N, C-alpha and C positions, 0 to 999 in steps of 0.2 A: 504494500500500500504506500502511495506517495503522498507527502504532506507539503502544503505551502507553508510560509512562515507563520501565519496565524494559526493554522492547524497544529503546527509543531508546538506553538505556545500552549494551545489547549491540551495537547498530549502531556506536556510537562505539568500543567496545572492538575490534570487528572491524576497523575502519579502522586503529586503532592497530597491530594485529598485522600487517596488510598492510604498513604502513610498516616494521615491524620486520623482516619477512621480506625485503622489498625491500632494506632496508639491508644485510642479510647477503649477499644474492645479488649485489649490485652492488659494495659496498665494505666494509661493516662499520666505516667510518671515523666517528669522533666528534670534535666540536670544542666548545669552551665557548661558551655563549650565556647572556646575562643571564636569570636565573630570576625569576619572580614567584611567590613562595610564598604561596598564598592558601587553603590547606586543610590538613587534618590527616591526610590519607590518600593514600598514594602507591602506584604500581605497583611491586611488588617484582621481578617477573619475568614474562616472556612466553615460552612455548614453543609451537611450531607443528609439526604433522605434515602434510606435503603431498607428493604425488607420490613416496612412498616415502622421503622424507628428513625429518630433524628439524632445526629451527632454534630458537635461543633467544637472548634478551638479558636481562642481569641487571644491576641496580644503575644508579645515575646517571640514573634516569628521572624527570625533573622537569618541572613545568608551565611553559609560556611564553605570552606574549601573542601572539595571532594575528589575522589580518584578511583575507587574500587568498582568492580563489575560483578553484578549478580543476576540471577534469573528470577522470574516471578515465583517459581517454586521455593527458592531460597528466601525470597522476600516474605512469603506468607508462612513459612515453616519456622516454628519456635521463635517468633519474632517479638521483640520488645523494643519499641522506639524510645530512644533517650531524648532526642531533640531533633527538630527539623526546621527548615526555613525555605522561603521562596524569595527570589529577587527578580524584579522586572526592571530591565535596564532603562527604560523610558516609560513615563506614565501615559503616553498617548497610544500604547499598544503596538508601536511600529517595530519594536525590537523583540528578540526572543527572550524567553524566561529561563531561569535555571532553578532546579529543585535539588536540594541537598538534604540528606537525612543521616543522622548518627543512629546506629542500631546496636543492640546487644545480642549477639548470636553465639550461643554456647560459651558464654563468659567472656567473649572477645568483642571489643568495639570495632565495628566496620563503618566505612563511609560509603553511602550509596550515591551513584551518579546516574541521573535519569537517562542520558543519551546512550549509555552503555547497557541498559537493560535489554535483554535479548528477545523478549516476547512482547508483542503488542497486546493491548486490550482488544477484545473482539469487536467492539463497536463504540464509537464516541461521536458526538456531534455538538457543535456550539449552537445553543438554542437562542441566546440573546446576549447582547453586549451594549452597555450604556456608558458612554464616555462623558465625564464631567471635568470641570476645571481642576479639581483637587483629587479626583479619584476616578476609577472606572470599575463597574460591576460586570461580572460574567455569570452566565448560567450554562451548565453543561450536562448532557445526559450521556451515560456510558455503561457498558457491561464490563465489569472488572477483569474477567478471565474466561477462558474457554469453558463452554458448558453452562454458563450462567443464564437463567431464564428470567432474571429480574434486573431491570435497569436501575442505576443510581443517578439521582439528580443532585448536582453540585451548585452551590452558590458561593461566590467568593468576591471579595473587594480588595483591590490594590489601591493604596493611597500614597500621595506624595508626602515626603518627610521634610520638615522645615527645621531650621536651627534656632536655638534659644541661647542668647548670650547675656552677660550681666556686667554692670559696673557696680561692684560691691563697696567701693569707697572705704576700703580697710576692713570690711566685714568678711564673713565666711559662712558656709553652710555647715551645720552640725552633721547632717547626713549627706546624701547625694542630691544634687540639684537636677532639674530637668534640662538636658542638653538638646534634645530634639523632640518633636511632636508631629503627629499626623492629625488631619482634620476630622477623623472619625470618632474620637472619644474626648472626654474632658481630662485635663491635666492640672494637678494642684502644684503650684509653685511654693516651695517652703519658704518661711521667713528666715532671713539670715541673722546672725548674731555678731556683736562687736563689743569687746570688753570696754566698759566704761560708757557705753552708749545705749540708748533705747531706739529700736527700729520704729520709724514713723510710717514707712510704707514704700511701695514701688511706684516709680513714675517712668515715663518713656513709653514707646510702643503704643501711642495713641491714648494713654491714660492722662486725664486732665488733673485729677486729684490723687494724692498719695494713697495707695491701696495695700492693705495687709491681706494675708490669706488669699492671694491672687489665684484665679482659675482661668486657664486657657480653655474656652468653651468649645464644645463640639461644633464643627463648621467653620472655625477660625482658619485662616491661611496666612502665609507669608512668614519670613524670618522675623524674630522678635529680639529687641534689646531692652532690658529692664534695668533701671537705675535705683540703687538702694539709698534711702534717705534716713538720716539719723539725728537725734538730739543727744547732747552730752549729759550724762548723769554725774554730777559732782559728788565728791566724797562727803560733803555736809548735807546731802539729801536734796540738793537743788538741781533741777534739770535745766541745762542751758540750751536754748534752741538755736544757737548760732550756727550749728551744723545741720539744722533741720529744714523743714519746708512748711509754709503756712499760707493762709488765705489773705491776711491783711498785714499792715505794717505796724501794728500796735503791739503792746506787751501786756500779758495777762498774768497777774500774781494771785496765787491761791495758796496761802500758808507757806509751804516749803517748796513750791514749784513755780518756776518762772520760765516762760517760753517766749522767745523773740523771733518773729518771722520776717523774712524778706518779701516785699511785695512782688507779685508776679509781673514780668515784663509785659508791655503792650503787645497787641497783635501785630505781627509783621506784615509788610507789604512788598510784593515783588514789583520792581519797576520795569525790568526787561529780561527776556530769556530767549536765546537764539541757538540754532545749530544747523549744520549741514546734514542732509539726509544720510549720506554715506559715512559721516564722521561719528566717532564715539565720544566726542567732546561737546559739552553744552556750556555756553557762556551765560552766567546768571548774575543779575544785579538786584540787591535787596536794599530798601530804604532802611538806614540804620535805626535801631530801636534804642531809646535812651536806657542806659544801664546794662544793656545786654552784652554778654561776652562771647556769645556764639549762637549758631543757628543749626537746627536739624532740617535737612532738605530731603524731600521724598519725591520720586517720579513714579508715574503710573500711566497706563494706556487708557484709563477711564477717568472721567471728570470727578466721579465720586470716590475714587481710590478704593475700589473693591479689592484690588490686588496691588500691592506696592512692588514695583519693578526694581527699584534701586533706591537706597537711602544712605545718607552720609551726614555726619556732624562736622561743621566747619566753624572757624573763628572770625573769618572775614565776611564782609557784606557783598563783596564783588569776587566771584570765584569762577573757575573753569572746572567743571566736573568731567571726569574721564573714566568711562566704563564701556566695555564691549556690549553690555546689556542695552545701551542706549543707541547702538548703531542700527541703521536701516529701519528705524521706527518712523512710520508715516504720521503717527499721531501720538503726542506725548503731553502730559500735564504735570505741573510741578506745584508743590506747596511748601511752606516754610513755617517753622515755629522757633521763636527766640527763647533763650534762657539766660538767667543770671546765676551767679554763684553765691551760695550761702555756706561759708566754710568750704568744704569739699563737695557739697551736694549741689546738684543743679536744680534751680527753680524755674519751671517751664511756664511759658505763656498759657493762658487758659484755652485759647483757640488757635487753630491753624490759620495761616493766611488764606485768603480766597485762592482757590486753585486757578492757575493760569496756564493757558495753552501755549506750548512751546512753538515759537515761530520757526518752521522748517524752511530752509533756504535751498 
């Protein structure tokens, strides 16, 4: 049987799901193995309906290096899957997928490689595929081995992975922070700690006010940069807000606590923005904001910035942005937000500037 590229992708996904279902039937056990992260798109979940029962695996599905060769008989015989993963090289479905699985066979760990499996499934067909901006869903029917009189229906979602970075301003996470996320589930961002300081909250990444116990909601997209804000706790029990963030320029005293806040800068205004179509450079001019020491600049292909294409923080009001992400874009929009410094913490303007269309020359 010959397969085109999309069919090959389906075959690989089918194999993944067989591994998933076997994992649940035999043990459901998972163990850590070193991951090789070499793509931007991961399997969010797999669910299978077979023989009147439903099975599913969610989360932790990462790619691994693989090399060994097995048959289907070996695959199903005395099988206990330790961990498995799938990686799709591009989220638009144009590239092939890879399935890798660690198994425990007779007390030895083996690595499965899909393309070396010697026997095909007897039947499979891609029933449906829905491509979205941040993920794509597939539905597949297949008969897993020769002689099977029952089809299995598979549903799977591949989702893009985005980066999360932090400016901790001298703080640290007590546990592990969130470095990446996909748009399919909620992610809780832990609050950091800093000796001698109280954590006020996160700013950046579109946050207007400092926010504790931050959650990246299901459906969110784009890389994120969060900034930690602090107030100093003095040894005499006084909290000094000189390194914190606030809403007004006043001082509030309550027995042993004093908090001083820096007023947020005014809303920025873009005076001009130009670029050549084939160039990756954009020339941007911003009207200087009183007291501001820097500006965060974001570019998008949509006026409402549903997806941020490129972002950068600069200190000058007249800058030339240089990124290959900006090249050959026929339509671009830009917006700016100013910030001041309150100690080491950034105090951001409450609103972005009005979005401005880039003049393509």
